[in-house]
PDB file as gemmi writes it, atoms N, CA and C in Angstrom:
CRYST1    1.000    1.000    1.000  90.00  90.00  90.00 P 1                      
ATOM      1  N   MET A   1      27.412 -11.391 -40.185  1.00  0.00           N  
ATOM      2  CA  MET A   1      27.137 -10.015 -39.873  1.00  0.00           C  
ATOM      3  C   MET A   1      25.655  -9.897 -39.552  1.00  0.00           C  
ATOM      4  N   HIS A   2      25.343  -9.074 -38.608  1.00  0.00           N  
ATOM      5  CA  HIS A   2      23.958  -8.861 -38.206  1.00  0.00           C  
ATOM      6  C   HIS A   2      23.743  -7.374 -37.979  1.00  0.00           C  
ATOM      7  N   ARG A   3      22.621  -6.880 -38.434  1.00  0.00           N  
ATOM      8  CA  ARG A   3      22.296  -5.471 -38.240  1.00  0.00           C  
ATOM      9  C   ARG A   3      21.325  -5.333 -37.073  1.00  0.00           C  
ATOM     10  N   CYS A   4      21.587  -4.331 -36.243  1.00  0.00           N  
ATOM     11  CA  CYS A   4      20.690  -4.072 -35.117  1.00  0.00           C  
ATOM     12  C   CYS A   4      20.949  -2.673 -34.579  1.00  0.00           C  
ATOM     13  N   GLN A   5      20.097  -2.311 -33.646  1.00  0.00           N  
ATOM     14  CA  GLN A   5      20.238  -1.046 -32.945  1.00  0.00           C  
ATOM     15  C   GLN A   5      21.470  -1.104 -32.045  1.00  0.00           C  
ATOM     16  N   SER A   6      22.156  -0.009 -31.903  1.00  0.00           N  
ATOM     17  CA  SER A   6      23.258   0.083 -30.952  1.00  0.00           C  
ATOM     18  C   SER A   6      23.282   1.492 -30.394  1.00  0.00           C  
ATOM     19  N   VAL A   7      24.176   1.731 -29.483  1.00  0.00           N  
ATOM     20  CA  VAL A   7      24.257   3.048 -28.863  1.00  0.00           C  
ATOM     21  C   VAL A   7      24.556   4.135 -29.898  1.00  0.00           C  
ATOM     22  N   THR A   8      25.187   3.775 -31.010  1.00  0.00           N  
ATOM     23  CA  THR A   8      25.501   4.746 -32.064  1.00  0.00           C  
ATOM     24  C   THR A   8      24.522   4.696 -33.224  1.00  0.00           C  
ATOM     25  N   GLY A   9      23.409   3.986 -33.070  1.00  0.00           N  
ATOM     26  CA  GLY A   9      22.407   3.891 -34.123  1.00  0.00           C  
ATOM     27  C   GLY A   9      22.323   2.493 -34.707  1.00  0.00           C  
ATOM     28  N   TYR A  10      21.530   2.362 -35.754  1.00  0.00           N  
ATOM     29  CA  TYR A  10      21.318   1.073 -36.414  1.00  0.00           C  
ATOM     30  C   TYR A  10      22.523   0.792 -37.296  1.00  0.00           C  
ATOM     31  N   MET A  11      23.194  -0.336 -37.057  1.00  0.00           N  
ATOM     32  CA  MET A  11      24.413  -0.611 -37.813  1.00  0.00           C  
ATOM     33  C   MET A  11      24.696  -2.099 -37.880  1.00  0.00           C  
ATOM     34  N   ALA A  12      25.625  -2.465 -38.736  1.00  0.00           N  
ATOM     35  CA  ALA A  12      26.052  -3.853 -38.873  1.00  0.00           C  
ATOM     36  C   ALA A  12      27.050  -4.196 -37.773  1.00  0.00           C  
ATOM     37  N   HIS A  13      26.932  -5.407 -37.264  1.00  0.00           N  
ATOM     38  CA  HIS A  13      27.841  -5.899 -36.231  1.00  0.00           C  
ATOM     39  C   HIS A  13      28.394  -7.233 -36.696  1.00  0.00           C  
ATOM     40  N   GLU A  14      29.654  -7.433 -36.502  1.00  0.00           N  
ATOM     41  CA  GLU A  14      30.294  -8.705 -36.811  1.00  0.00           C  
ATOM     42  C   GLU A  14      31.531  -8.831 -35.941  1.00  0.00           C  
ATOM     43  N   PRO A  15      31.990 -10.052 -35.719  1.00  0.00           N  
ATOM     44  CA  PRO A  15      33.149 -10.240 -34.835  1.00  0.00           C  
ATOM     45  C   PRO A  15      34.472  -9.933 -35.536  1.00  0.00           C  
ATOM     46  N   SER A  16      34.663  -8.694 -35.898  1.00  0.00           N  
ATOM     47  CA  SER A  16      35.931  -8.262 -36.464  1.00  0.00           C  
ATOM     48  C   SER A  16      36.274  -6.899 -35.858  1.00  0.00           C  
ATOM     49  N   PRO A  17      37.543  -6.577 -35.777  1.00  0.00           N  
ATOM     50  CA  PRO A  17      37.920  -5.278 -35.194  1.00  0.00           C  
ATOM     51  C   PRO A  17      37.257  -4.102 -35.914  1.00  0.00           C  
ATOM     52  N   ARG A  18      37.008  -4.270 -37.200  1.00  0.00           N  
ATOM     53  CA  ARG A  18      36.419  -3.196 -37.997  1.00  0.00           C  
ATOM     54  C   ARG A  18      34.979  -2.894 -37.593  1.00  0.00           C  
ATOM     55  N   ALA A  19      34.212  -3.924 -37.222  1.00  0.00           N  
ATOM     56  CA  ALA A  19      32.774  -3.729 -37.019  1.00  0.00           C  
ATOM     57  C   ALA A  19      32.265  -4.158 -35.643  1.00  0.00           C  
ATOM     58  N   ASP A  20      33.138  -4.475 -34.723  1.00  0.00           N  
ATOM     59  CA  ASP A  20      32.693  -4.915 -33.399  1.00  0.00           C  
ATOM     60  C   ASP A  20      32.857  -3.781 -32.406  1.00  0.00           C  
ATOM     61  N   ASN A  21      31.728  -3.233 -31.976  1.00  0.00           N  
ATOM     62  CA  ASN A  21      31.804  -2.188 -30.953  1.00  0.00           C  
ATOM     63  C   ASN A  21      31.337  -2.701 -29.590  1.00  0.00           C  
ATOM     64  N   GLY A  22      31.153  -4.039 -29.470  1.00  0.00           N  
ATOM     65  CA  GLY A  22      30.754  -4.634 -28.207  1.00  0.00           C  
ATOM     66  C   GLY A  22      29.266  -4.869 -28.058  1.00  0.00           C  
ATOM     67  N   THR A  23      28.476  -4.474 -29.060  1.00  0.00           N  
ATOM     68  CA  THR A  23      27.033  -4.677 -29.005  1.00  0.00           C  
ATOM     69  C   THR A  23      26.717  -6.150 -29.227  1.00  0.00           C  
ATOM     70  N   ILE A  24      25.806  -6.679 -28.421  1.00  0.00           N  
ATOM     71  CA  ILE A  24      25.394  -8.078 -28.526  1.00  0.00           C  
ATOM     72  C   ILE A  24      23.947  -8.118 -28.992  1.00  0.00           C  
ATOM     73  N   THR A  25      23.676  -8.956 -29.992  1.00  0.00           N  
ATOM     74  CA  THR A  25      22.332  -9.062 -30.541  1.00  0.00           C  
ATOM     75  C   THR A  25      21.741 -10.426 -30.200  1.00  0.00           C  
ATOM     76  N   PRO A  26      20.628 -10.460 -29.469  1.00  0.00           N  
ATOM     77  CA  PRO A  26      19.999 -11.740 -29.173  1.00  0.00           C  
ATOM     78  C   PRO A  26      19.675 -12.547 -30.430  1.00  0.00           C  
ATOM     79  N   THR A  27      19.298 -11.881 -31.497  1.00  0.00           N  
ATOM     80  CA  THR A  27      18.957 -12.599 -32.720  1.00  0.00           C  
ATOM     81  C   THR A  27      20.114 -13.445 -33.218  1.00  0.00           C  
ATOM     82  N   ALA A  28      21.301 -12.925 -33.195  1.00  0.00           N  
ATOM     83  CA  ALA A  28      22.453 -13.682 -33.700  1.00  0.00           C  
ATOM     84  C   ALA A  28      22.685 -14.935 -32.868  1.00  0.00           C  
ATOM     85  N   ALA A  29      22.641 -14.805 -31.560  1.00  0.00           N  
ATOM     86  CA  ALA A  29      22.893 -15.958 -30.688  1.00  0.00           C  
ATOM     87  C   ALA A  29      21.759 -16.973 -30.743  1.00  0.00           C  
ATOM     88  N   LEU A  30      20.525 -16.506 -30.767  1.00  0.00           N  
ATOM     89  CA  LEU A  30      19.392 -17.414 -30.654  1.00  0.00           C  
ATOM     90  C   LEU A  30      18.966 -18.021 -31.986  1.00  0.00           C  
ATOM     91  N   SER A  31      19.230 -17.344 -33.078  1.00  0.00           N  
ATOM     92  CA  SER A  31      18.887 -17.939 -34.373  1.00  0.00           C  
ATOM     93  C   SER A  31      19.904 -19.002 -34.780  1.00  0.00           C  
ATOM     94  N   ALA A  32      20.964 -19.156 -34.018  1.00  0.00           N  
ATOM     95  CA  ALA A  32      21.960 -20.198 -34.279  1.00  0.00           C  
ATOM     96  C   ALA A  32      21.655 -21.490 -33.522  1.00  0.00           C  
ATOM     97  N   PHE A  33      20.498 -21.593 -32.885  1.00  0.00           N  
ATOM     98  CA  PHE A  33      20.148 -22.752 -32.067  1.00  0.00           C  
ATOM     99  C   PHE A  33      20.429 -24.102 -32.725  1.00  0.00           C  
ATOM    100  N   PRO A  34      20.056 -24.332 -33.991  1.00  0.00           N  
ATOM    101  CA  PRO A  34      20.318 -25.655 -34.571  1.00  0.00           C  
ATOM    102  C   PRO A  34      21.807 -25.993 -34.687  1.00  0.00           C  
ATOM    103  N   TYR A  35      22.647 -24.977 -34.741  1.00  0.00           N  
ATOM    104  CA  TYR A  35      24.080 -25.179 -34.943  1.00  0.00           C  
ATOM    105  C   TYR A  35      24.877 -25.126 -33.642  1.00  0.00           C  
ATOM    106  N   THR A  36      24.388 -24.329 -32.680  1.00  0.00           N  
ATOM    107  CA  THR A  36      25.093 -24.155 -31.399  1.00  0.00           C  
ATOM    108  C   THR A  36      24.091 -24.266 -30.249  1.00  0.00           C  
ATOM    109  N   PRO A  37      23.459 -25.417 -30.088  1.00  0.00           N  
ATOM    110  CA  PRO A  37      22.380 -25.510 -29.098  1.00  0.00           C  
ATOM    111  C   PRO A  37      22.805 -25.193 -27.670  1.00  0.00           C  
ATOM    112  N   ASN A  38      23.961 -25.645 -27.239  1.00  0.00           N  
ATOM    113  CA  ASN A  38      24.380 -25.385 -25.858  1.00  0.00           C  
ATOM    114  C   ASN A  38      24.696 -23.907 -25.633  1.00  0.00           C  
ATOM    115  N   ALA A  39      25.445 -23.327 -26.529  1.00  0.00           N  
ATOM    116  CA  ALA A  39      25.783 -21.905 -26.399  1.00  0.00           C  
ATOM    117  C   ALA A  39      24.548 -21.028 -26.560  1.00  0.00           C  
ATOM    118  N   SER A  40      23.670 -21.396 -27.485  1.00  0.00           N  
ATOM    119  CA  SER A  40      22.447 -20.616 -27.687  1.00  0.00           C  
ATOM    120  C   SER A  40      21.531 -20.704 -26.478  1.00  0.00           C  
ATOM    121  N   MET A  41      21.417 -21.882 -25.878  1.00  0.00           N  
ATOM    122  CA  MET A  41      20.586 -22.024 -24.678  1.00  0.00           C  
ATOM    123  C   MET A  41      21.181 -21.218 -23.516  1.00  0.00           C  
ATOM    124  N   ALA A  42      22.494 -21.232 -23.395  1.00  0.00           N  
ATOM    125  CA  ALA A  42      23.137 -20.430 -22.347  1.00  0.00           C  
ATOM    126  C   ALA A  42      22.859 -18.941 -22.572  1.00  0.00           C  
ATOM    127  N   ALA A  43      22.916 -18.501 -23.822  1.00  0.00           N  
ATOM    128  CA  ALA A  43      22.624 -17.100 -24.138  1.00  0.00           C  
ATOM    129  C   ALA A  43      21.172 -16.771 -23.809  1.00  0.00           C  
ATOM    130  N   LEU A  44      20.248 -17.650 -24.207  1.00  0.00           N  
ATOM    131  CA  LEU A  44      18.835 -17.418 -23.933  1.00  0.00           C  
ATOM    132  C   LEU A  44      18.590 -17.281 -22.435  1.00  0.00           C  
ATOM    133  N   LYS A  45      19.167 -18.180 -21.653  1.00  0.00           N  
ATOM    134  CA  LYS A  45      18.987 -18.122 -20.195  1.00  0.00           C  
ATOM    135  C   LYS A  45      19.589 -16.843 -19.617  1.00  0.00           C  
ATOM    136  N   HIS A  46      20.729 -16.435 -20.141  1.00  0.00           N  
ATOM    137  CA  HIS A  46      21.339 -15.190 -19.668  1.00  0.00           C  
ATOM    138  C   HIS A  46      20.453 -13.991 -19.990  1.00  0.00           C  
ATOM    139  N   PHE A  47      19.997 -13.924 -21.249  1.00  0.00           N  
ATOM    140  CA  PHE A  47      19.143 -12.801 -21.645  1.00  0.00           C  
ATOM    141  C   PHE A  47      17.868 -12.757 -20.803  1.00  0.00           C  
ATOM    142  N   TYR A  48      17.263 -13.914 -20.592  1.00  0.00           N  
ATOM    143  CA  TYR A  48      15.963 -13.964 -19.912  1.00  0.00           C  
ATOM    144  C   TYR A  48      16.074 -13.875 -18.393  1.00  0.00           C  
ATOM    145  N   TYR A  49      16.952 -14.682 -17.816  1.00  0.00           N  
ATOM    146  CA  TYR A  49      17.021 -14.731 -16.351  1.00  0.00           C  
ATOM    147  C   TYR A  49      17.932 -13.668 -15.749  1.00  0.00           C  
ATOM    148  N   ASP A  50      19.102 -13.490 -16.322  1.00  0.00           N  
ATOM    149  CA  ASP A  50      20.047 -12.540 -15.742  1.00  0.00           C  
ATOM    150  C   ASP A  50      19.690 -11.087 -16.055  1.00  0.00           C  
ATOM    151  N   LEU A  51      19.302 -10.824 -17.294  1.00  0.00           N  
ATOM    152  CA  LEU A  51      18.972  -9.452 -17.691  1.00  0.00           C  
ATOM    153  C   LEU A  51      17.492  -9.141 -17.492  1.00  0.00           C  
ATOM    154  N   GLY A  52      16.683 -10.179 -17.407  1.00  0.00           N  
ATOM    155  CA  GLY A  52      15.271 -10.064 -17.052  1.00  0.00           C  
ATOM    156  C   GLY A  52      14.477  -9.060 -17.856  1.00  0.00           C  
ATOM    157  N   ASP A  53      13.661  -8.287 -17.154  1.00  0.00           N  
ATOM    158  CA  ASP A  53      12.747  -7.377 -17.840  1.00  0.00           C  
ATOM    159  C   ASP A  53      13.463  -6.206 -18.507  1.00  0.00           C  
ATOM    160  N   LYS A  54      14.741  -6.052 -18.260  1.00  0.00           N  
ATOM    161  CA  LYS A  54      15.506  -5.047 -19.010  1.00  0.00           C  
ATOM    162  C   LYS A  54      15.668  -5.489 -20.462  1.00  0.00           C  
ATOM    163  N   MET A  55      15.760  -6.814 -20.672  1.00  0.00           N  
ATOM    164  CA  MET A  55      16.006  -7.355 -22.011  1.00  0.00           C  
ATOM    165  C   MET A  55      14.766  -7.984 -22.630  1.00  0.00           C  
ATOM    166  N   TRP A  56      13.825  -8.427 -21.808  1.00  0.00           N  
ATOM    167  CA  TRP A  56      12.634  -9.126 -22.281  1.00  0.00           C  
ATOM    168  C   TRP A  56      11.424  -8.234 -22.081  1.00  0.00           C  
ATOM    169  N   GLY A  57      10.573  -8.156 -23.095  1.00  0.00           N  
ATOM    170  CA  GLY A  57       9.376  -7.329 -22.991  1.00  0.00           C  
ATOM    171  C   GLY A  57       8.204  -7.945 -23.720  1.00  0.00           C  
ATOM    172  N   ILE A  58       7.217  -7.166 -23.978  1.00  0.00           N  
ATOM    173  CA  ILE A  58       5.957  -7.623 -24.555  1.00  0.00           C  
ATOM    174  C   ILE A  58       6.135  -8.326 -25.903  1.00  0.00           C  
ATOM    175  N   TYR A  59       7.118  -7.931 -26.688  1.00  0.00           N  
ATOM    176  CA  TYR A  59       7.328  -8.510 -28.007  1.00  0.00           C  
ATOM    177  C   TYR A  59       8.480  -9.506 -28.058  1.00  0.00           C  
ATOM    178  N   GLY A  60       9.061  -9.829 -26.934  1.00  0.00           N  
ATOM    179  CA  GLY A  60      10.202 -10.742 -26.904  1.00  0.00           C  
ATOM    180  C   GLY A  60      11.451 -10.016 -26.446  1.00  0.00           C  
ATOM    181  N   PHE A  61      12.590 -10.402 -27.018  1.00  0.00           N  
ATOM    182  CA  PHE A  61      13.851  -9.772 -26.626  1.00  0.00           C  
ATOM    183  C   PHE A  61      14.036  -8.444 -27.337  1.00  0.00           C  
ATOM    184  N   ARG A  62      14.627  -7.517 -26.625  1.00  0.00           N  
ATOM    185  CA  ARG A  62      14.958  -6.224 -27.229  1.00  0.00           C  
ATOM    186  C   ARG A  62      16.045  -6.432 -28.285  1.00  0.00           C  
ATOM    187  N   ASP A  63      16.222  -5.440 -29.112  1.00  0.00           N  
ATOM    188  CA  ASP A  63      17.071  -5.586 -30.285  1.00  0.00           C  
ATOM    189  C   ASP A  63      18.535  -5.855 -29.956  1.00  0.00           C  
ATOM    190  N   ALA A  64      19.078  -5.248 -28.903  1.00  0.00           N  
ATOM    191  CA  ALA A  64      20.513  -5.408 -28.632  1.00  0.00           C  
ATOM    192  C   ALA A  64      20.857  -4.862 -27.257  1.00  0.00           C  
ATOM    193  N   TYR A  65      22.054  -5.220 -26.831  1.00  0.00           N  
ATOM    194  CA  TYR A  65      22.587  -4.599 -25.618  1.00  0.00           C  
ATOM    195  C   TYR A  65      24.104  -4.570 -25.686  1.00  0.00           C  
ATOM    196  N   HIS A  66      24.671  -3.699 -24.880  1.00  0.00           N  
ATOM    197  CA  HIS A  66      26.118  -3.535 -24.788  1.00  0.00           C  
ATOM    198  C   HIS A  66      26.466  -3.595 -23.304  1.00  0.00           C  
ATOM    199  N   PRO A  67      26.989  -4.721 -22.841  1.00  0.00           N  
ATOM    200  CA  PRO A  67      27.190  -4.895 -21.397  1.00  0.00           C  
ATOM    201  C   PRO A  67      28.216  -3.957 -20.779  1.00  0.00           C  
ATOM    202  N   THR A  68      29.207  -3.561 -21.523  1.00  0.00           N  
ATOM    203  CA  THR A  68      30.273  -2.729 -20.970  1.00  0.00           C  
ATOM    204  C   THR A  68      29.795  -1.325 -20.629  1.00  0.00           C  
ATOM    205  N   ILE A  69      28.925  -0.789 -21.457  1.00  0.00           N  
ATOM    206  CA  ILE A  69      28.457   0.582 -21.227  1.00  0.00           C  
ATOM    207  C   ILE A  69      27.032   0.621 -20.693  1.00  0.00           C  
ATOM    208  N   ASN A  70      26.501  -0.552 -20.313  1.00  0.00           N  
ATOM    209  CA  ASN A  70      25.165  -0.657 -19.722  1.00  0.00           C  
ATOM    210  C   ASN A  70      24.082  -0.102 -20.645  1.00  0.00           C  
ATOM    211  N   TYR A  71      24.188  -0.422 -21.937  1.00  0.00           N  
ATOM    212  CA  TYR A  71      23.191   0.007 -22.925  1.00  0.00           C  
ATOM    213  C   TYR A  71      22.276  -1.159 -23.267  1.00  0.00           C  
ATOM    214  N   ILE A  72      20.971  -0.924 -23.244  1.00  0.00           N  
ATOM    215  CA  ILE A  72      19.987  -1.876 -23.739  1.00  0.00           C  
ATOM    216  C   ILE A  72      19.055  -1.118 -24.663  1.00  0.00           C  
ATOM    217  N   SER A  73      18.907  -1.632 -25.879  1.00  0.00           N  
ATOM    218  CA  SER A  73      18.045  -0.985 -26.860  1.00  0.00           C  
ATOM    219  C   SER A  73      16.628  -0.867 -26.328  1.00  0.00           C  
ATOM    220  N   ASN A  74      15.947   0.196 -26.684  1.00  0.00           N  
ATOM    221  CA  ASN A  74      14.568   0.359 -26.251  1.00  0.00           C  
ATOM    222  C   ASN A  74      13.573  -0.132 -27.302  1.00  0.00           C  
ATOM    223  N   ILE A  75      14.077  -0.737 -28.375  1.00  0.00           N  
ATOM    224  CA  ILE A  75      13.173  -1.177 -29.442  1.00  0.00           C  
ATOM    225  C   ILE A  75      13.146  -2.697 -29.573  1.00  0.00           C  
ATOM    226  N   PHE A  76      12.078  -3.166 -30.174  1.00  0.00           N  
ATOM    227  CA  PHE A  76      11.926  -4.562 -30.576  1.00  0.00           C  
ATOM    228  C   PHE A  76      11.805  -4.530 -32.092  1.00  0.00           C  
ATOM    229  N   THR A  77      12.563  -5.339 -32.784  1.00  0.00           N  
ATOM    230  CA  THR A  77      12.519  -5.347 -34.236  1.00  0.00           C  
ATOM    231  C   THR A  77      11.927  -6.669 -34.701  1.00  0.00           C  
ATOM    232  N   GLY A  78      10.757  -6.612 -35.335  1.00  0.00           N  
ATOM    233  CA  GLY A  78      10.092  -7.823 -35.807  1.00  0.00           C  
ATOM    234  C   GLY A  78      10.964  -8.640 -36.733  1.00  0.00           C  
ATOM    235  N   LEU A  79      11.700  -7.956 -37.581  1.00  0.00           N  
ATOM    236  CA  LEU A  79      12.595  -8.641 -38.501  1.00  0.00           C  
ATOM    237  C   LEU A  79      13.642  -9.464 -37.762  1.00  0.00           C  
ATOM    238  N   ASN A  80      14.026  -9.027 -36.593  1.00  0.00           N  
ATOM    239  CA  ASN A  80      14.994  -9.767 -35.786  1.00  0.00           C  
ATOM    240  C   ASN A  80      14.333 -10.788 -34.867  1.00  0.00           C  
ATOM    241  N   GLN A  81      13.040 -10.639 -34.576  1.00  0.00           N  
ATOM    242  CA  GLN A  81      12.337 -11.618 -33.749  1.00  0.00           C  
ATOM    243  C   GLN A  81      12.059 -12.902 -34.531  1.00  0.00           C  
ATOM    244  N   ALA A  82      11.735 -12.769 -35.802  1.00  0.00           N  
ATOM    245  CA  ALA A  82      11.345 -13.923 -36.617  1.00  0.00           C  
ATOM    246  C   ALA A  82      12.408 -15.021 -36.664  1.00  0.00           C  
ATOM    247  N   PRO A  83      13.668 -14.719 -36.926  1.00  0.00           N  
ATOM    248  CA  PRO A  83      14.663 -15.800 -36.973  1.00  0.00           C  
ATOM    249  C   PRO A  83      14.819 -16.534 -35.647  1.00  0.00           C  
ATOM    250  N   ILE A  84      14.606 -15.842 -34.544  1.00  0.00           N  
ATOM    251  CA  ILE A  84      14.688 -16.501 -33.240  1.00  0.00           C  
ATOM    252  C   ILE A  84      13.614 -17.578 -33.150  1.00  0.00           C  
ATOM    253  N   THR A  85      12.385 -17.197 -33.435  1.00  0.00           N  
ATOM    254  CA  THR A  85      11.260 -18.128 -33.351  1.00  0.00           C  
ATOM    255  C   THR A  85      11.430 -19.303 -34.309  1.00  0.00           C  
ATOM    256  N   VAL A  86      11.749 -19.000 -35.537  1.00  0.00           N  
ATOM    257  CA  VAL A  86      11.873 -20.033 -36.569  1.00  0.00           C  
ATOM    258  C   VAL A  86      12.996 -21.013 -36.239  1.00  0.00           C  
ATOM    259  N   MET A  87      14.127 -20.514 -35.830  1.00  0.00           N  
ATOM    260  CA  MET A  87      15.263 -21.405 -35.605  1.00  0.00           C  
ATOM    261  C   MET A  87      15.158 -22.180 -34.296  1.00  0.00           C  
ATOM    262  N   ILE A  88      14.520 -21.629 -33.281  1.00  0.00           N  
ATOM    263  CA  ILE A  88      14.277 -22.423 -32.074  1.00  0.00           C  
ATOM    264  C   ILE A  88      13.327 -23.567 -32.412  1.00  0.00           C  
ATOM    265  N   GLU A  89      12.279 -23.280 -33.163  1.00  0.00           N  
ATOM    266  CA  GLU A  89      11.355 -24.358 -33.556  1.00  0.00           C  
ATOM    267  C   GLU A  89      12.049 -25.366 -34.463  1.00  0.00           C  
ATOM    268  N   ASN A  90      12.884 -24.902 -35.349  1.00  0.00           N  
ATOM    269  CA  ASN A  90      13.599 -25.820 -36.228  1.00  0.00           C  
ATOM    270  C   ASN A  90      14.527 -26.725 -35.421  1.00  0.00           C  
ATOM    271  N   TYR A  91      15.183 -26.182 -34.422  1.00  0.00           N  
ATOM    272  CA  TYR A  91      16.022 -26.999 -33.545  1.00  0.00           C  
ATOM    273  C   TYR A  91      15.168 -27.988 -32.758  1.00  0.00           C  
ATOM    274  N   ARG A  92      14.049 -27.510 -32.231  1.00  0.00           N  
ATOM    275  CA  ARG A  92      13.188 -28.333 -31.388  1.00  0.00           C  
ATOM    276  C   ARG A  92      12.554 -29.490 -32.146  1.00  0.00           C  
ATOM    277  N   SER A  93      12.018 -29.233 -33.329  1.00  0.00           N  
ATOM    278  CA  SER A  93      11.232 -30.262 -34.022  1.00  0.00           C  
ATOM    279  C   SER A  93      11.695 -30.578 -35.441  1.00  0.00           C  
ATOM    280  N   GLY A  94      12.499 -29.723 -36.031  1.00  0.00           N  
ATOM    281  CA  GLY A  94      12.878 -29.907 -37.430  1.00  0.00           C  
ATOM    282  C   GLY A  94      11.777 -29.527 -38.408  1.00  0.00           C  
ATOM    283  N   LEU A  95      10.697 -28.938 -37.911  1.00  0.00           N  
ATOM    284  CA  LEU A  95       9.530 -28.642 -38.732  1.00  0.00           C  
ATOM    285  C   LEU A  95       9.870 -27.795 -39.961  1.00  0.00           C  
ATOM    286  N   LEU A  96      10.586 -26.689 -39.756  1.00  0.00           N  
ATOM    287  CA  LEU A  96      10.865 -25.798 -40.882  1.00  0.00           C  
ATOM    288  C   LEU A  96      11.743 -26.462 -41.928  1.00  0.00           C  
ATOM    289  N   TRP A  97      12.748 -27.182 -41.494  1.00  0.00           N  
ATOM    290  CA  TRP A  97      13.616 -27.897 -42.417  1.00  0.00           C  
ATOM    291  C   TRP A  97      12.809 -28.946 -43.173  1.00  0.00           C  
ATOM    292  N   ASP A  98      11.948 -29.681 -42.488  1.00  0.00           N  
ATOM    293  CA  ASP A  98      11.135 -30.705 -43.141  1.00  0.00           C  
ATOM    294  C   ASP A  98      10.191 -30.089 -44.169  1.00  0.00           C  
ATOM    295  N   LEU A  99       9.559 -28.984 -43.823  1.00  0.00           N  
ATOM    296  CA  LEU A  99       8.674 -28.307 -44.777  1.00  0.00           C  
ATOM    297  C   LEU A  99       9.447 -27.795 -45.986  1.00  0.00           C  
ATOM    298  N   PHE A 100      10.597 -27.222 -45.745  1.00  0.00           N  
ATOM    299  CA  PHE A 100      11.439 -26.718 -46.831  1.00  0.00           C  
ATOM    300  C   PHE A 100      11.878 -27.853 -47.750  1.00  0.00           C  
ATOM    301  N   MET A 101      12.333 -28.940 -47.145  1.00  0.00           N  
ATOM    302  CA  MET A 101      12.835 -30.064 -47.940  1.00  0.00           C  
ATOM    303  C   MET A 101      11.714 -30.838 -48.646  1.00  0.00           C  
ATOM    304  N   ALA A 102      10.462 -30.668 -48.247  1.00  0.00           N  
ATOM    305  CA  ALA A 102       9.342 -31.330 -48.907  1.00  0.00           C  
ATOM    306  C   ALA A 102       9.011 -30.691 -50.251  1.00  0.00           C  
ATOM    307  N   ASN A 103       9.563 -29.549 -50.526  1.00  0.00           N  
ATOM    308  CA  ASN A 103       9.331 -28.855 -51.790  1.00  0.00           C  
ATOM    309  C   ASN A 103      10.094 -29.573 -52.898  1.00  0.00           C  
ATOM    310  N   PRO A 104       9.412 -30.050 -53.956  1.00  0.00           N  
ATOM    311  CA  PRO A 104      10.101 -30.827 -55.004  1.00  0.00           C  
ATOM    312  C   PRO A 104      11.222 -30.059 -55.698  1.00  0.00           C  
ATOM    313  N   GLU A 105      11.066 -28.750 -55.830  1.00  0.00           N  
ATOM    314  CA  GLU A 105      12.137 -27.971 -56.462  1.00  0.00           C  
ATOM    315  C   GLU A 105      13.398 -27.979 -55.612  1.00  0.00           C  
ATOM    316  N   ILE A 106      13.227 -27.948 -54.307  1.00  0.00           N  
ATOM    317  CA  ILE A 106      14.378 -27.940 -53.404  1.00  0.00           C  
ATOM    318  C   ILE A 106      15.078 -29.290 -53.416  1.00  0.00           C  
ATOM    319  N   THR A 107      14.319 -30.369 -53.310  1.00  0.00           N  
ATOM    320  CA  THR A 107      14.956 -31.690 -53.290  1.00  0.00           C  
ATOM    321  C   THR A 107      15.703 -31.956 -54.588  1.00  0.00           C  
ATOM    322  N   GLY A 108      15.155 -31.531 -55.716  1.00  0.00           N  
ATOM    323  CA  GLY A 108      15.860 -31.683 -56.986  1.00  0.00           C  
ATOM    324  C   GLY A 108      17.147 -30.868 -57.036  1.00  0.00           C  
ATOM    325  N   MET A 109      17.079 -29.649 -56.548  1.00  0.00           N  
ATOM    326  CA  MET A 109      18.259 -28.789 -56.537  1.00  0.00           C  
ATOM    327  C   MET A 109      19.336 -29.361 -55.620  1.00  0.00           C  
ATOM    328  N   VAL A 110      18.927 -29.833 -54.462  1.00  0.00           N  
ATOM    329  CA  VAL A 110      19.885 -30.386 -53.505  1.00  0.00           C  
ATOM    330  C   VAL A 110      20.616 -31.583 -54.114  1.00  0.00           C  
ATOM    331  N   LYS A 111      19.896 -32.414 -54.831  1.00  0.00           N  
ATOM    332  CA  LYS A 111      20.521 -33.555 -55.501  1.00  0.00           C  
ATOM    333  C   LYS A 111      21.502 -33.096 -56.562  1.00  0.00           C  
ATOM    334  N   ARG A 112      21.127 -32.076 -57.351  1.00  0.00           N  
ATOM    335  CA  ARG A 112      22.003 -31.586 -58.421  1.00  0.00           C  
ATOM    336  C   ARG A 112      23.304 -31.012 -57.888  1.00  0.00           C  
ATOM    337  N   ILE A 113      23.269 -30.377 -56.721  1.00  0.00           N  
ATOM    338  CA  ILE A 113      24.522 -29.808 -56.200  1.00  0.00           C  
ATOM    339  C   ILE A 113      25.317 -30.826 -55.386  1.00  0.00           C  
ATOM    340  N   GLY A 114      24.778 -32.037 -55.226  1.00  0.00           N  
ATOM    341  CA  GLY A 114      25.512 -33.089 -54.541  1.00  0.00           C  
ATOM    342  C   GLY A 114      25.453 -33.050 -53.034  1.00  0.00           C  
ATOM    343  N   PHE A 115      24.479 -32.345 -52.483  1.00  0.00           N  
ATOM    344  CA  PHE A 115      24.339 -32.258 -51.032  1.00  0.00           C  
ATOM    345  C   PHE A 115      23.832 -33.578 -50.477  1.00  0.00           C  
ATOM    346  N   THR A 116      24.462 -34.051 -49.412  1.00  0.00           N  
ATOM    347  CA  THR A 116      24.009 -35.270 -48.735  1.00  0.00           C  
ATOM    348  C   THR A 116      23.955 -34.995 -47.254  1.00  0.00           C  
ATOM    349  N   LYS A 117      23.148 -35.789 -46.538  1.00  0.00           N  
ATOM    350  CA  LYS A 117      23.047 -35.630 -45.091  1.00  0.00           C  
ATOM    351  C   LYS A 117      24.339 -36.031 -44.417  1.00  0.00           C  
TER     352      LYS A 117                                                      
END                                                                             
């Protein structure tokens, strides 16, 4: 579930009949880069090249859009920009994961729960 601006206001969006009104959030697609690199890259190219300056502005991608009703949010949400940046860098270099895993408390916890690569 992801919260963002939509034509009906700020609300939660998820792929279920109960909460899907057709609004698409760049943060959801782009923060999944490490897990869905091909789909995330396709989304990024669509947002940037196809939707252009309607979707991209001074602070990055706008909060959301709804293609069926031609709605594009007029706001940029810093809280939603951060995961995009962090997860693209994590996909690109592994930096964030490496920094996180270098913490002794984390490595000990990961061992205790039986997590393996």
